[in-house]
C-alpha positions in Angstrom: -43.3 28.1 10.4 -43.4 31.9 10.5 -42.5 31.8 6.9 -45.4 29.5 5.9 -47.8 31.7 7.9 -46.6 34.8 5.8 -46.7 33.0 2.5 -50.5 31.8 3.4 -51.4 35.3 4.8 -53.6 36.0 1.8 -55.3 32.6 1.8 -54.3 28.9 1.4 -55.7 28.5 -2.2 -52.9 26.9 -4.6 -52.3 29.9 -6.8 -51.7 32.5 -4.2 -49.5 30.1 -2.1 -47.3 29.2 -5.1 -46.7 32.6 -6.2 -46.0 34.0 -2.8 -43.9 31.0 -2.0 -41.7 31.6 -5.0 -41.5 35.5 -4.5 -40.6 35.0 -1.0 -37.9 32.3 -1.8 -36.3 34.2 -4.5 -36.4 37.6 -2.6 -35.0 35.8 0.6 -32.2 34.2 -1.2 -31.1 37.5 -3.0 -31.6 39.3 0.2 -29.2 36.6 1.9 -26.6 37.5 -0.7 -26.8 41.1 0.1 -26.8 40.4 3.7 -23.5 38.5 3.5 -22.0 41.4 1.6 -23.3 43.9 4.4 -22.3 41.8 7.3 -18.6 41.2 6.1 -17.4 44.3 8.2 -19.9 43.8 11.0 -21.2 47.3 11.0 -21.9 49.3 14.2 -22.9 52.6 15.3 -23.7 55.2 12.9 -22.9 53.0 9.9 -25.4 50.2 11.0 -28.0 52.8 11.6 -27.4 54.2 8.0 -27.7 50.9 6.5 -30.8 49.9 8.6 -32.4 53.3 7.6 -31.7 52.8 3.7 -33.1 49.1 4.0 -36.2 50.3 5.8 -36.9 53.0 3.3 -36.4 50.5 0.3 -38.8 48.1 2.1 -41.5 50.7 2.6 -41.0 51.7 -1.2 -41.7 48.1 -2.6 -43.6 46.1 -0.1 -46.9 47.0 -1.6 -45.5 46.8 -5.1 -43.3 43.7 -5.4 -43.1 41.1 -2.8 -39.8 39.6 -3.9 -38.1 42.9 -3.9 -39.5 43.7 -0.5 -38.0 40.5 0.8 -34.7 41.5 -0.9 -34.5 44.4 1.6 -36.2 42.9 4.7 -33.8 39.8 4.8 -30.6 41.9 5.2 -32.5 44.3 7.5 -33.3 41.4 9.9 -29.9 40.0 9.6 -28.1 43.2 10.3 -30.3 43.8 13.3 -29.6 40.3 14.5 -26.0 41.0 14.2 -25.9 44.5 15.9 -27.9 43.3 18.8 -25.1 40.7 19.8 -21.5 40.1 19.5 -20.3 39.9 15.9 -21.8 36.6 14.6 -20.3 34.2 11.9 -21.9 35.4 8.7 -22.2 32.1 6.9 -24.2 30.2 9.4 -26.4 33.3 10.1 -27.2 33.8 6.4 -27.6 29.9 5.9 -30.1 29.4 8.8 -32.1 32.3 7.5 -32.4 30.9 3.9 -32.9 27.2 5.3 -35.8 28.4 7.3 -37.4 30.4 4.5 -37.1 27.4 2.1 -38.6 25.1 4.7 -41.4 27.5 5.4 -42.1 28.0 1.7 -42.2 24.3 0.9 -44.7 23.9 3.9 -47.0 26.6 2.5 -46.9 25.1 -1.1 -48.0 21.7 0.3 -50.8 23.3 2.5 -52.1 24.9 -0.6 -52.3 21.6 -2.3 -54.3 20.1 0.4 -57.5 21.7 -0.6 -59.9 19.2 -2.1 -62.7 19.6 -4.6 -65.1 18.2 -2.0 -63.9 20.9 0.7 -64.3 23.7 -2.0 -67.7 22.7 -2.8 -68.7 22.3 0.9 -67.5 25.9 1.5 -69.5 27.3 -1.4 -72.6 25.4 -0.5 -72.5 26.7 3.1 -71.7 30.4 2.0 -74.8 30.1 -0.3 -77.0 28.6 2.5 -75.9 31.3 5.0 -76.9 33.9 2.4 -80.2 32.3 1.9 -80.9 32.0 5.6 -80.3 35.7 6.4 -82.2 36.7 3.3 -85.2 34.7 4.6 -84.9 36.4 7.8 -85.2 39.8 6.1 -88.2 38.7 4.1 -90.0 37.4 7.2 -89.2 40.7 9.1 -90.5 42.6 5.8 -93.7 40.6 5.9 -94.4 41.3 9.6 -93.5 45.1 9.4 -96.3 47.5 10.2 -98.6 48.3 7.2 -97.8 52.0 7.5 -94.0 51.3 7.5 -93.1 48.4 5.4 -89.4 49.2 5.2 -89.3 48.9 9.0 -86.8 45.8 9.0 -84.1 45.7 11.7 -80.8 47.1 10.4 -79.0 44.0 11.9 -81.0 41.8 9.6 -80.0 43.9 6.6 -76.3 43.9 7.7 -76.2 40.1 8.3 -77.4 39.7 4.5 -74.6 42.0 3.4 -71.9 40.1 5.6 -73.3 36.7 4.1 -73.0 38.0 0.5 -69.5 39.3 1.3 -68.5 36.0 2.5 -70.0 34.2 -0.5 -68.1 36.4 -2.8 -64.9 35.9 -0.9 -65.3 32.1 -0.8 -66.2 32.2 -4.7 -63.1 34.0 -5.5 -60.8 31.8 -3.4 -62.2 28.5 -4.9 -61.8 29.7 -8.4 -57.9 30.2 -7.7 -57.5 26.7 -6.8 -55.8 24.1 -9.0 -57.8 22.7 -12.0 -59.6 19.9 -10.4 -60.9 21.9 -7.4 -61.6 24.9 -9.6 -63.8 22.6 -11.8 -65.7 21.1 -9.1 -66.5 24.5 -7.5 -67.5 26.0 -10.7 -70.3 23.6 -11.1 -72.1 25.7 -8.3 -71.5 29.0 -10.2 -75.3 29.2 -11.2 -76.5 28.5 -7.5 -74.0 31.4 -6.4 -75.2 33.8 -9.0 -79.0 33.2 -8.2 -78.3 33.5 -4.4 -76.6 36.8 -4.9 -79.4 38.0 -7.1 -82.0 37.0 -4.8 -80.4 38.9 -1.9 -79.9 41.9 -4.0 -83.4 41.8 -5.0 -84.8 41.6 -1.5 -82.5 44.3 -0.1 -83.5 46.6 -2.8 -87.3 45.9 -2.2 -87.0 46.3 1.4 -85.1 49.5 1.2 -87.4 51.0 -1.1 -90.2 50.4 1.6 -92.2 48.6 -1.0 -95.1 46.8 0.8 -95.2 42.9 0.9 -97.8 40.8 -0.5 -99.6 37.8 1.1 -96.9 35.8 -0.9 -93.9 37.1 1.1 -94.3 34.4 4.0 -94.5 31.5 1.4 -91.4 32.9 -0.4 -89.6 33.2 3.1 -90.3 29.7 3.7 -89.3 28.5 0.2 -85.9 30.4 0.8 -85.3 28.6 4.0 -86.3 25.2 2.6 -83.6 25.9 -0.2 -81.1 26.8 2.5 -81.7 23.6 4.3 -81.3 21.5 1.2 -78.0 23.2 0.4 -76.7 22.4 4.1 -77.8 18.7 3.5 -76.1 18.9 0.1 -72.8 20.1 1.7 -73.0 17.1 4.1 -71.1 14.0 2.6 -73.8 11.9 4.0 -76.8 14.1 3.1 -78.9 14.9 0.1 -78.0 14.1 -3.3 -80.1 16.9 -4.8 -79.1 18.3 -8.4 -77.4 21.8 -7.9 -78.8 22.7 -11.3 -82.3 22.3 -10.3 -81.6 24.2 -6.9 -80.5 27.3 -9.0 -83.6 27.1 -11.2 -85.8 27.3 -8.1 -83.6 30.2 -6.8 -84.2 31.9 -10.0 -87.9 31.6 -9.7 -87.9 33.1 -6.0 -85.9 36.0 -7.2 -88.6 36.7 -9.9 -91.2 36.1 -7.5 -89.6 38.6 -5.1 -89.1 41.0 -7.9 -93.0 40.8 -8.7 -93.7 42.0 -5.1 -92.7 45.5 -6.3 
């Protein structure tokens, strides 16, 4: 399953898993042919060292550019190392075992990429938005209780928490848009909520960092943001709320405008 883990190393979404599985499979198959040719004479000593050095150089040259070409050189390098580290091995079984292991791992990775459902993607997006709103509400509350002579005196940890939540929201959004069509369409319905949550967080951070003084409405805004976050968490629960995502995005937009007015 090491192959499956490598294929899924950049995420389990279908587009990435399928592409990397094909590249790894094609590259390994070609690499097995190259390995069979190199292992025919069971190289040892300086010859083996020269071969391994050349394969290492080519791997480093292409690993960041083309995954399939990198596997073309990684595969014979691994097989030559296995042959050098033991008495001469039968070439065909060694190469066949490597190819079979890779194909099984690639198939497992492709299957794993197809297991993502639209409901799961929507749930992940809603939770990421809720986390962004919760951390944003914390910042607004700290902003509201800051000393009058130091309105920008909000804990750095609270600001960093918002940025981390935003980064995760962006990552979740990017990953879900790379899923197969049915999952992608289900997740895209939440695009307005994602956009408005991001805008709200950006607006709050900008206001706080500019040391703008809060008004009496800040406490109500923080409470409204937390309420929306709670509704989104309920919406993410299959047995929870049946609120309309479109209406929630409209409310988020209103809160972003309200925070902007506090400038």
